[in-house]
Residue frames as qw, qx, qy, qz and C-alpha x, y, z in Angstrom:
[[0.064, 0.572, 0.721, 0.386, -21.26, 24.48, -3.07],
 [0.066, -0.067, 0.132, -0.987, -22.66, 27.96, -3.04],
 [0.125, 0.389, 0.886, -0.220, -26.00, 27.46, -1.40],
 [0.275, 0.585, 0.181, -0.742, -27.54, 30.72, -2.72],
 [0.319, 0.405, -0.577, -0.634, -26.81, 29.74, -6.30],
 [0.047, -0.121, -0.990, -0.049, -28.11, 26.15, -5.61],
 [0.213, 0.498, 0.654, -0.527, -31.37, 27.52, -4.26],
 [0.342, 0.572, -0.128, -0.735, -31.76, 29.68, -7.34],
 [0.194, 0.234, -0.863, -0.404, -31.15, 26.73, -9.52],
 [0.069, 0.303, 0.932, -0.185, -33.97, 24.76, -7.71],
 [0.271, 0.600, 0.320, -0.682, -36.30, 27.71, -8.14],
 [0.250, 0.483, -0.512, -0.665, -35.45, 27.97, -11.87],
 [0.124, 0.053, -0.959, -0.249, -36.01, 24.24, -12.53],
 [0.014, 0.413, 0.890, -0.192, -39.33, 24.14, -10.57],
 [0.029, -0.549, -0.383, -0.742, -40.68, 27.49, -11.54],
 [0.447, -0.675, -0.572, 0.133, -41.27, 28.26, -7.90],
 [0.296, 0.430, -0.069, 0.850, -40.44, 31.95, -8.00],
 [0.441, -0.691, -0.148, -0.553, -43.13, 32.78, -5.51],
 [0.867, -0.361, -0.263, 0.223, -41.07, 30.74, -2.97],
 [0.664, 0.112, -0.092, 0.733, -38.16, 33.11, -3.17],
 [0.146, -0.985, -0.093, -0.013, -37.44, 36.33, -1.40],
 [0.397, 0.763, -0.394, 0.325, -34.10, 38.24, -1.62],
 [0.792, -0.134, -0.511, 0.306, -31.54, 36.70, 0.64],
 [0.176, 0.246, -0.366, 0.880, -31.24, 39.95, 2.56],
 [0.537, -0.410, -0.143, -0.723, -34.83, 39.68, 3.72],
 [0.517, -0.268, 0.709, -0.398, -36.17, 37.71, 6.75],
 [0.226, 0.141, -0.903, -0.337, -36.28, 34.21, 5.24],
 [0.739, -0.103, 0.017, -0.666, -39.73, 32.47, 5.11],
 [0.714, -0.162, 0.659, -0.169, -40.64, 28.95, 5.88],
 [0.849, 0.511, 0.111, -0.079, -40.82, 28.28, 2.16],
 [0.291, 0.792, -0.521, 0.131, -37.21, 29.31, 1.85],
 [0.408, -0.488, 0.731, -0.247, -36.29, 27.02, 4.62],
 [0.873, 0.156, 0.432, -0.166, -38.08, 24.08, 2.95],
 [0.693, 0.694, -0.196, 0.007, -36.07, 24.70, -0.12],
 [0.019, 0.708, -0.668, 0.227, -32.93, 24.66, 1.96],
 [0.676, -0.227, 0.643, -0.279, -33.94, 21.50, 3.72],
 [0.906, 0.395, 0.117, -0.099, -34.60, 19.73, 0.27],
 [0.488, 0.767, -0.393, 0.140, -31.08, 20.70, -0.71],
 [0.484, 0.278, -0.700, 0.446, -29.25, 19.77, 2.56],
 [0.599, -0.681, -0.411, -0.092, -30.70, 18.94, 5.95],
 [0.640, -0.360, -0.207, 0.647, -27.44, 19.90, 7.67],
 [0.196, 0.189, 0.087, 0.958, -27.34, 23.36, 5.95],
 [0.369, -0.636, -0.420, -0.532, -31.07, 23.78, 6.90],
 [0.672, -0.622, -0.366, 0.166, -30.14, 23.24, 10.59],
 [0.496, -0.128, -0.074, 0.856, -27.07, 25.45, 10.38],
 [0.039, -0.417, -0.248, -0.873, -29.30, 28.18, 9.02],
 [0.562, -0.651, -0.385, -0.334, -32.10, 27.69, 11.73],
 [0.702, -0.396, -0.329, 0.493, -29.45, 27.40, 14.49],
 [0.339, 0.076, 0.002, 0.938, -27.95, 30.76, 13.48],
 [0.188, -0.491, -0.348, -0.776, -31.45, 32.32, 13.08],
 [0.628, -0.641, -0.329, -0.293, -33.08, 31.28, 16.27],
 [0.781, -0.536, -0.165, 0.273, -30.11, 30.76, 18.60],
 [0.124, 0.972, -0.184, 0.070, -27.74, 33.28, 17.13],
 [0.479, -0.594, 0.624, 0.169, -24.74, 30.89, 17.09],
 [0.501, 0.482, -0.630, -0.345, -22.85, 28.83, 14.72],
 [0.947, -0.125, 0.143, -0.259, -23.78, 25.09, 14.74],
 [0.053, 0.602, -0.796, -0.034, -20.84, 22.86, 15.22],
 [0.939, 0.053, -0.031, -0.339, -21.73, 19.34, 13.91],
 [0.643, 0.430, -0.585, 0.243, -18.11, 18.05, 13.85],
 [0.370, 0.011, -0.718, 0.589, -17.64, 18.48, 17.59],
 [0.409, -0.622, -0.285, -0.604, -21.11, 19.14, 19.11],
 [0.281, 0.032, -0.726, 0.627, -21.12, 19.86, 22.81],
 [0.331, -0.034, 0.268, -0.904, -24.36, 21.83, 23.61],
 [0.442, 0.240, 0.801, -0.325, -27.61, 20.07, 24.10],
 [0.596, 0.658, 0.106, -0.448, -29.25, 21.50, 20.94],
 [0.313, 0.652, -0.615, -0.314, -26.26, 20.59, 18.94],
 [0.151, -0.170, 0.973, -0.024, -26.30, 16.96, 20.03],
 [0.565, 0.420, 0.561, -0.435, -29.99, 16.72, 19.44],
 [0.509, 0.711, -0.172, -0.453, -29.44, 17.95, 15.96],
 [0.071, 0.505, -0.848, -0.144, -26.54, 15.47, 15.39],
 [0.352, 0.029, 0.906, -0.233, -28.69, 12.67, 16.52],
 [0.602, 0.568, 0.338, -0.449, -31.58, 13.73, 14.29],
 [0.483, 0.711, -0.362, -0.361, -29.29, 13.88, 11.29],
 [0.341, 0.560, -0.754, -0.046, -26.93, 10.99, 11.81],
 [0.113, -0.089, 0.947, -0.289, -28.44, 8.44, 14.06],
 [0.616, 0.055, -0.214, -0.756, -31.56, 7.00, 12.28],
 [0.084, -0.077, 0.976, -0.183, -32.19, 3.86, 14.23],
 [0.364, -0.290, -0.623, -0.628, -35.56, 2.38, 13.14],
 [0.407, -0.462, -0.727, 0.303, -36.55, 1.92, 16.68],
 [0.074, -0.204, -0.179, 0.960, -36.52, 5.70, 16.99],
 [0.358, -0.084, -0.413, -0.833, -39.30, 6.03, 14.43],
 [0.472, -0.300, -0.822, -0.107, -41.23, 3.10, 15.97],
 [0.371, -0.457, -0.607, 0.534, -41.33, 4.76, 19.41],
 [0.006, 0.199, 0.014, -0.980, -41.97, 8.27, 18.17],
 [0.389, -0.189, -0.612, -0.662, -45.04, 7.01, 16.30],
 [0.426, -0.239, 0.460, -0.742, -47.85, 7.22, 18.85],
 [0.898, 0.031, -0.076, -0.433, -49.43, 4.00, 17.51],
 [0.837, 0.267, -0.459, 0.130, -46.47, 1.74, 17.06],
 [0.022, 0.492, -0.623, 0.608, -44.87, 2.98, 20.28],
 [0.741, -0.301, 0.240, -0.549, -47.76, 1.06, 22.10],
 [0.959, 0.131, -0.249, -0.032, -46.43, -2.19, 20.76],
 [0.465, 0.437, -0.552, 0.536, -42.87, -1.42, 22.06],
 [0.294, -0.434, 0.493, -0.695, -44.25, -0.52, 25.58],
 [0.894, -0.149, 0.060, -0.419, -46.49, -3.50, 25.77],
 [0.856, 0.285, -0.411, 0.133, -43.65, -5.89, 24.67],
 [0.266, 0.427, -0.585, 0.637, -41.55, -4.54, 27.60],
 [0.393, -0.406, -0.794, 0.227, -44.43, -5.31, 29.98],
 [0.069, -0.257, -0.292, 0.919, -45.54, -1.69, 30.56],
 [0.068, -0.409, -0.684, -0.600, -48.92, -1.81, 28.69],
 [0.298, -0.679, -0.629, 0.232, -50.73, -0.75, 31.91],
 [0.243, -0.537, -0.099, 0.802, -49.37, 2.82, 31.57],
 [0.086, 0.119, 0.549, 0.823, -50.94, 3.41, 28.15],
 [0.464, 0.196, 0.238, -0.830, -54.26, 5.11, 27.70],
 [0.627, 0.265, 0.729, -0.075, -57.00, 2.85, 26.52],
 [0.007, 0.198, -0.590, -0.783, -57.07, 2.59, 22.69],
 [0.575, 0.423, 0.453, -0.534, -60.55, 3.05, 21.18],
 [0.779, 0.558, 0.284, 0.034, -59.69, 2.84, 17.44],
 [0.398, -0.397, 0.467, 0.682, -56.99, 3.15, 14.66],
 [0.539, 0.746, 0.359, -0.156, -57.82, 4.92, 11.37],
 [0.591, 0.104, 0.389, 0.699, -56.13, 5.64, 8.05],
 [0.003, 0.330, 0.250, 0.910, -58.40, 8.72, 7.39],
 [0.280, 0.025, 0.435, -0.855, -61.16, 10.64, 9.11],
 [0.656, 0.032, -0.311, -0.687, -63.80, 9.04, 7.03],
 [0.565, -0.015, -0.823, 0.056, -63.10, 5.68, 8.72],
 [0.059, 0.012, -0.688, 0.723, -64.16, 7.14, 12.19],
 [0.347, -0.542, -0.684, -0.344, -67.61, 6.28, 13.39],
 [0.004, 0.329, -0.386, 0.862, -68.21, 9.21, 15.68],
 [0.698, -0.367, -0.125, -0.602, -71.56, 7.84, 16.77],
 [0.900, -0.111, -0.413, 0.087, -69.75, 4.74, 18.21],
 [0.366, 0.407, -0.419, 0.725, -67.29, 6.99, 20.19],
 [0.361, -0.569, -0.627, 0.390, -67.87, 7.65, 23.99],
 [0.020, -0.947, -0.320, -0.023, -68.88, 11.06, 25.06],
 [0.131, -0.924, 0.319, 0.164, -65.25, 12.08, 25.73],
 [0.921, 0.054, 0.210, 0.323, -62.14, 11.00, 23.98],
 [0.114, -0.779, 0.364, 0.498, -58.88, 12.16, 22.25],
 [0.832, 0.528, 0.151, 0.085, -58.06, 12.00, 18.67],
 [0.335, -0.752, 0.400, 0.403, -54.40, 12.09, 17.77],
 [0.716, 0.630, -0.299, -0.041, -52.31, 12.02, 14.57],
 [0.924, -0.314, 0.079, 0.201, -49.65, 9.39, 15.24],
 [0.775, 0.314, 0.153, 0.526, -46.96, 10.97, 13.14],
 [0.190, 0.659, 0.022, 0.728, -46.49, 14.46, 14.50],
 [0.274, -0.208, -0.546, 0.764, -46.40, 16.82, 17.42],
 [0.193, 0.243, 0.223, -0.924, -49.60, 18.66, 18.49],
 [0.395, -0.056, -0.643, -0.654, -51.89, 16.80, 16.25],
 [0.098, -0.270, -0.877, 0.385, -54.56, 16.30, 19.08],
 [0.412, -0.397, -0.255, -0.780, -58.32, 16.94, 19.27],
 [0.066, -0.059, -0.826, 0.557, -59.34, 16.74, 22.80],
 [0.417, -0.385, -0.478, -0.671, -63.13, 16.19, 23.02],
 [0.058, -0.034, 0.712, -0.699, -64.77, 16.85, 26.44],
 [0.519, 0.380, 0.512, -0.569, -68.39, 16.65, 25.11],
 [0.327, 0.114, 0.788, 0.508, -69.12, 14.85, 21.91],
 [0.219, 0.749, 0.622, -0.061, -72.43, 16.68, 21.68],
 [0.006, -0.944, 0.001, 0.329, -70.51, 19.97, 21.20],
 [0.526, -0.277, 0.575, 0.562, -67.84, 18.69, 18.90],
 [0.483, 0.673, -0.193, -0.526, -67.70, 20.14, 15.33],
 [0.830, -0.023, 0.539, 0.139, -67.33, 16.77, 13.73],
 [0.671, 0.705, 0.156, 0.167, -66.90, 18.26, 10.21],
 [0.045, 0.929, -0.335, 0.148, -64.20, 20.58, 11.34],
 [0.648, -0.519, 0.558, -0.012, -62.52, 17.83, 13.25],
 [0.855, 0.290, 0.400, 0.156, -62.43, 15.66, 10.08],
 [0.472, 0.852, -0.025, 0.224, -60.99, 18.41, 8.05],
 [0.201, -0.856, 0.462, -0.117, -58.29, 19.09, 10.58],
 [0.803, -0.243, 0.539, 0.072, -57.32, 15.40, 10.99],
 [0.800, 0.495, 0.277, 0.196, -57.01, 15.05, 7.14],
 [0.165, 0.951, -0.204, 0.161, -54.92, 18.10, 7.01],
 [0.456, -0.689, 0.560, -0.058, -52.59, 16.71, 9.62],
 [0.890, 0.061, 0.441, 0.096, -52.35, 13.29, 7.70],
 [0.672, 0.704, 0.045, 0.225, -50.72, 15.22, 4.86],
 [0.103, -0.924, 0.349, -0.120, -47.92, 16.59, 6.98],
 [0.916, 0.080, -0.212, 0.332, -44.44, 14.98, 6.88],
 [0.395, -0.899, 0.116, 0.148, -42.21, 16.55, 9.60],
 [0.713, -0.218, 0.357, 0.563, -39.14, 15.19, 7.88],
 [0.412, 0.454, 0.437, 0.658, -39.85, 17.51, 4.92],
 [0.124, -0.882, -0.258, -0.374, -41.26, 20.48, 6.78],
 [0.479, -0.844, 0.178, -0.161, -39.18, 20.59, 9.95],
 [0.426, 0.600, -0.664, 0.135, -36.19, 18.31, 9.12],
 [0.550, -0.387, 0.653, -0.347, -36.97, 15.80, 11.86],
 [0.350, 0.360, -0.770, -0.394, -35.72, 12.85, 9.83],
 [0.115, 0.011, 0.986, -0.116, -37.28, 9.84, 11.71],
 [0.528, 0.414, 0.378, -0.638, -40.81, 11.02, 10.75],
 [0.473, 0.440, -0.532, -0.548, -40.10, 9.97, 7.16],
 [0.191, 0.163, -0.968, 0.005, -40.28, 6.35, 8.46],
 [0.310, 0.215, 0.686, -0.622, -43.75, 6.68, 9.86],
 [0.043, -0.406, -0.769, -0.492, -47.17, 5.74, 8.34],
 [0.232, -0.141, 0.186, -0.944, -49.53, 8.61, 9.08],
 [0.362, -0.391, -0.844, -0.070, -52.55, 7.36, 11.09],
 [0.377, -0.500, 0.127, -0.770, -55.18, 8.64, 13.50],
 [0.387, -0.182, -0.868, 0.254, -55.82, 6.97, 16.86],
 [0.426, -0.615, -0.077, -0.659, -58.54, 7.57, 19.29],
 [0.390, 0.044, -0.781, 0.486, -57.66, 7.10, 23.00],
 [0.376, -0.708, -0.591, 0.081, -59.68, 7.36, 26.20],
 [0.027, -0.810, 0.055, -0.584, -59.97, 10.78, 27.75],
 [0.579, -0.056, -0.547, 0.602, -57.66, 11.35, 30.75],
 [0.300, -0.893, -0.304, -0.140, -59.21, 13.40, 33.59],
 [0.418, 0.380, -0.319, 0.761, -57.01, 16.11, 34.97],
 [0.197, -0.377, -0.629, 0.651, -57.61, 18.31, 38.08],
 [0.203, 0.573, 0.372, -0.702, -60.76, 20.37, 38.18],
 [0.638, 0.637, 0.415, -0.122, -61.58, 19.51, 34.61],
 [0.162, 0.865, -0.353, -0.316, -58.38, 20.92, 33.24],
 [0.823, 0.406, -0.395, 0.045, -55.83, 19.12, 31.07],
 [0.845, -0.482, 0.022, 0.229, -53.50, 17.07, 33.31],
 [0.160, -0.876, 0.409, 0.196, -50.14, 18.45, 33.98],
 [0.854, 0.434, -0.264, 0.109, -47.30, 17.05, 31.72],
 [0.591, -0.681, 0.415, 0.119, -44.24, 15.49, 33.36],
 [0.737, 0.640, -0.216, 0.020, -41.56, 15.35, 30.77],
 [0.738, -0.558, 0.331, 0.186, -38.51, 13.23, 31.77],
 [0.470, 0.743, -0.470, -0.079, -35.31, 13.61, 29.59],
 [0.915, -0.277, 0.277, 0.098, -33.43, 10.32, 29.65],
 [0.242, 0.816, -0.507, -0.139, -29.83, 10.29, 28.78],
 [0.404, 0.350, -0.845, 0.005, -28.47, 6.84, 27.61],
 [0.638, -0.302, -0.704, -0.076, -31.21, 5.13, 29.79],
 [0.371, -0.316, -0.578, 0.655, -30.86, 7.33, 32.79],
 [0.097, -0.878, -0.444, -0.151, -33.51, 9.84, 33.94],
 [0.427, 0.257, -0.185, 0.847, -32.03, 13.25, 34.28],
 [0.088, 0.099, 0.313, -0.941, -34.64, 15.79, 35.26],
 [0.178, 0.581, 0.794, 0.000, -38.41, 16.53, 35.01],
 [0.059, -0.067, -0.217, -0.972, -39.76, 19.32, 32.90],
 [0.135, 0.536, 0.764, -0.334, -43.32, 20.24, 34.21],
 [0.053, -0.219, -0.438, -0.870, -45.72, 21.79, 31.71],
 [0.014, -0.433, -0.753, 0.496, -48.62, 23.29, 33.73],
 [0.281, 0.627, 0.291, -0.666, -51.80, 25.16, 33.13],
 [0.188, -0.041, 0.738, 0.647, -52.23, 23.93, 29.54],
 [0.513, 0.295, 0.041, -0.805, -55.09, 25.30, 27.32],
 [0.848, 0.232, 0.377, -0.292, -57.38, 23.18, 25.17],
 [0.712, 0.640, -0.286, -0.046, -54.84, 22.99, 22.26],
 [0.915, -0.102, -0.153, 0.359, -52.02, 21.82, 24.69],
 [0.384, 0.629, -0.144, 0.661, -50.21, 25.08, 24.60],
 [0.573, -0.766, -0.217, 0.194, -48.52, 26.52, 27.64],
 [0.352, 0.763, -0.299, 0.452, -45.84, 29.14, 28.48],
 [0.550, -0.682, 0.351, -0.330, -45.45, 27.74, 32.03],
 [0.892, 0.168, -0.400, 0.130, -42.45, 25.38, 32.16],
 [0.399, -0.771, 0.447, -0.218, -40.36, 24.52, 35.15],
 [0.710, 0.292, -0.630, 0.116, -37.46, 22.08, 35.60],
 [0.662, -0.614, 0.334, -0.272, -37.04, 19.92, 38.75],
 [0.166, 0.472, -0.866, 0.015, -34.35, 17.51, 39.66],
 [0.618, -0.176, -0.729, -0.236, -35.32, 13.98, 40.58],
 [0.307, -0.238, -0.701, 0.598, -35.37, 15.03, 44.31],
 [0.031, -0.824, -0.543, -0.158, -37.96, 17.65, 43.45],
 [0.303, -0.613, -0.061, 0.727, -35.72, 20.69, 43.80],
 [0.435, 0.870, 0.209, -0.098, -36.53, 23.47, 41.33],
 [0.689, -0.172, 0.285, 0.644, -33.73, 24.01, 38.88],
 [0.144, 0.767, -0.028, -0.624, -32.67, 27.20, 36.92],
 [0.463, 0.006, 0.746, 0.480, -32.83, 25.69, 33.51],
 [0.210, 0.713, 0.585, 0.324, -35.82, 27.61, 31.92],
 [0.219, 0.184, -0.060, 0.956, -35.27, 31.39, 31.45],
 [0.410, -0.471, -0.265, -0.734, -38.98, 32.18, 32.01],
 [0.755, -0.473, -0.447, -0.080, -38.98, 30.15, 35.22],
 [0.581, 0.112, -0.449, 0.670, -35.99, 31.54, 36.96],
 [0.043, -0.124, 0.265, -0.955, -37.83, 34.65, 38.46],
 [0.594, -0.337, -0.369, -0.631, -41.16, 32.89, 38.80],
 [0.328, -0.324, 0.666, -0.586, -42.62, 31.73, 42.08],
 [0.863, 0.017, -0.254, -0.437, -44.48, 28.85, 40.55],
 [0.160, -0.352, 0.898, -0.211, -44.26, 25.58, 42.36],
 [0.785, -0.026, -0.419, -0.456, -45.86, 22.37, 41.26],
 [0.674, -0.464, 0.505, -0.276, -46.13, 19.72, 44.00],
 [0.044, -0.353, 0.916, 0.184, -44.22, 16.47, 43.48],
 [0.738, 0.012, -0.334, -0.587, -46.51, 14.09, 41.71],
 [0.787, -0.311, 0.457, -0.275, -47.45, 10.85, 43.58],
 [0.950, 0.244, 0.183, 0.069, -46.41, 8.70, 40.61],
 [0.195, 0.880, -0.425, -0.088, -42.92, 10.23, 40.15],
 [0.431, -0.441, 0.784, 0.076, -40.99, 7.16, 41.30],
 [0.735, 0.335, 0.589, -0.030, -43.15, 5.04, 38.97],
 [0.500, 0.859, -0.022, -0.108, -42.49, 7.49, 36.12],
 [0.041, -0.776, 0.619, 0.116, -38.75, 7.48, 36.66],
 [0.608, -0.150, 0.780, -0.005, -38.64, 3.61, 36.81],
 [0.712, 0.490, 0.503, 0.029, -40.62, 3.15, 33.56],
 [0.340, 0.917, -0.171, -0.118, -38.78, 5.99, 31.75],
 [0.186, -0.659, 0.714, 0.146, -35.44, 4.46, 32.41],
 [0.629, 0.014, 0.776, 0.040, -36.62, 0.97, 31.34],
 [0.628, 0.676, 0.387, 0.000, -38.10, 2.17, 28.01],
 [0.278, 0.934, -0.201, -0.099, -35.29, 4.60, 27.11],
 [0.664, -0.508, 0.470, 0.285, -32.38, 2.23, 27.48],
 [0.743, 0.270, 0.425, 0.440, -31.73, 1.72, 23.73],
 [0.315, 0.861, 0.228, 0.326, -31.48, 5.46, 23.12],
 [0.469, 0.154, -0.210, 0.844, -28.73, 8.09, 23.50],
 [0.122, 0.097, 0.293, -0.943, -31.56, 10.56, 24.25],
 [0.240, -0.470, -0.716, -0.457, -35.28, 10.42, 24.47],
 [0.235, -0.143, 0.416, -0.867, -37.85, 12.45, 26.59],
 [0.228, -0.319, -0.920, 0.014, -40.47, 10.35, 28.21],
 [0.202, -0.247, 0.072, -0.945, -43.69, 12.30, 28.59],
 [0.274, -0.278, -0.912, 0.124, -46.11, 11.26, 31.29],
 [0.441, -0.562, -0.107, -0.692, -49.32, 12.25, 33.25],
 [0.061, 0.012, -0.868, 0.492, -50.14, 11.48, 36.83],
 [0.546, -0.268, -0.424, -0.671, -53.71, 10.25, 36.88],
 [0.785, -0.510, -0.039, -0.350, -55.03, 9.60, 40.42],
 [0.543, -0.643, 0.539, -0.007, -51.48, 8.75, 41.64],
 [0.825, 0.107, 0.511, 0.219, -50.73, 6.34, 38.59],
 [0.084, -0.523, 0.481, 0.698, -48.31, 7.09, 35.80],
 [0.698, 0.567, 0.436, -0.039, -49.71, 7.21, 32.26],
 [0.460, -0.247, 0.477, 0.707, -47.45, 7.49, 29.30],
 [0.373, 0.766, 0.143, -0.505, -48.17, 10.11, 26.68],
 [0.751, 0.650, -0.106, 0.057, -45.44, 9.84, 24.09],
 [0.736, -0.356, 0.224, 0.530, -41.72, 9.39, 23.54],
 [0.270, 0.958, 0.024, -0.090, -39.99, 12.53, 22.09],
 [0.822, -0.079, 0.163, 0.540, -36.66, 12.50, 20.32],
 [0.365, 0.321, 0.163, 0.859, -36.56, 15.98, 18.81],
 [0.165, -0.766, -0.515, 0.347, -38.10, 18.29, 21.42],
 [0.046, 0.858, 0.065, -0.507, -38.76, 21.79, 20.09],
 [0.717, 0.693, -0.034, 0.076, -37.38, 20.62, 16.66],
 [0.807, -0.004, -0.108, 0.580, -33.92, 20.48, 18.32],
 [0.182, 0.478, -0.061, 0.857, -34.12, 24.22, 19.04],
 [0.447, -0.707, -0.538, 0.102, -34.75, 25.25, 22.54],
 [0.259, 0.557, -0.142, 0.776, -33.95, 28.97, 22.92],
 [0.505, -0.728, -0.069, -0.459, -35.73, 29.02, 26.17],
 [0.882, -0.308, -0.218, 0.284, -33.12, 26.92, 28.02],
 [0.314, -0.904, 0.252, 0.144, -30.35, 28.59, 29.95],
 [0.483, 0.667, -0.567, 0.033, -26.80, 28.34, 28.92],
 [0.329, -0.392, 0.804, -0.303, -26.16, 26.20, 32.05],
 [0.803, 0.169, 0.451, -0.350, -28.82, 23.81, 30.87],
 [0.728, 0.640, -0.201, -0.146, -27.42, 23.56, 27.40],
 [0.200, 0.641, -0.723, 0.163, -24.09, 22.65, 28.83],
 [0.447, -0.259, 0.762, -0.391, -25.27, 20.22, 31.39],
 [0.844, 0.299, 0.310, -0.320, -27.80, 18.44, 29.21],
 [0.621, 0.681, -0.366, -0.129, -25.20, 18.33, 26.38],
 [0.029, -0.591, 0.781, -0.200, -22.67, 16.80, 28.63],
 [0.618, -0.078, 0.713, -0.321, -24.99, 13.84, 29.57],
 [0.862, 0.439, 0.092, -0.236, -25.68, 12.75, 25.89],
 [0.457, -0.425, 0.697, 0.354, -23.13, 10.31, 24.80],
 [0.597, 0.529, -0.233, -0.556, -23.17, 10.16, 20.98],
 [0.854, -0.029, 0.517, 0.045, -23.17, 6.77, 19.37],
 [0.311, -0.154, 0.651, 0.674, -21.56, 5.75, 16.09],
 [0.403, 0.287, -0.200, -0.846, -23.49, 7.32, 13.09],
 [0.413, 0.235, 0.880, 0.001, -26.37, 5.19, 11.79],
 [0.134, 0.111, -0.371, -0.912, -27.45, 6.55, 8.37]]
């Protein structure tokens, strides 16, 4: 199939001429969405070439990013969607006896209009359960723009990552909003994220995301092994003198991460250390949309070698 002609056919049938730019231009997100609609595999081949400047091998994947994409496209176990959903994940964690590592749940809502802000505590966190970065962190309710927060939440509820980013397990989720207790970090900042990639039920490393801003964004990432030696796996970290002390709850995090990750070829378990106790944030199956250009070639090779691909599950 000639993908260029097929895209033109879609545009002609839908009348979406404003989505189309010449194929010699830098493609837009709208172009990519059309490509995703035609073929998720072609969508990822295009993005892999665009962002990583390599040809994607789905027939014989070896690199970390390649195997993540393969799992995303061809291993669609319903438990993956259950655990990636920030609300239904809670039931999975509780059923395995680890409910104590979950932040307190204040409410669950199908739309922002259901939220009674007057009844919420002074500090809280609102999350969209069906995506990444759908967080409103309220440190003082008196200063919160409630109207703006509602608008933002309702916009997030419209997003389906399976249709915009090709992350297929999101298609099996029901968009919702949850309100959780506010977790105190150090000196009033957001707590450090400790992200533990697990390969077939075994913890591999710890990715530390430090100095996060109010939106959760940071450019400060560092990998450590399980003995807390800094590893040269992030390009921006190699020449950095950053060092994050070993969290008091590391052993607890590793134990819980391995227990919860057993059914999965790969999942990243994201934790916080709150006063020496592990708190689980989320379970992530498609980190960075399966595209991690910031990883070194060594990391791509080592991480990829640790993922044992299962039989396909459509």
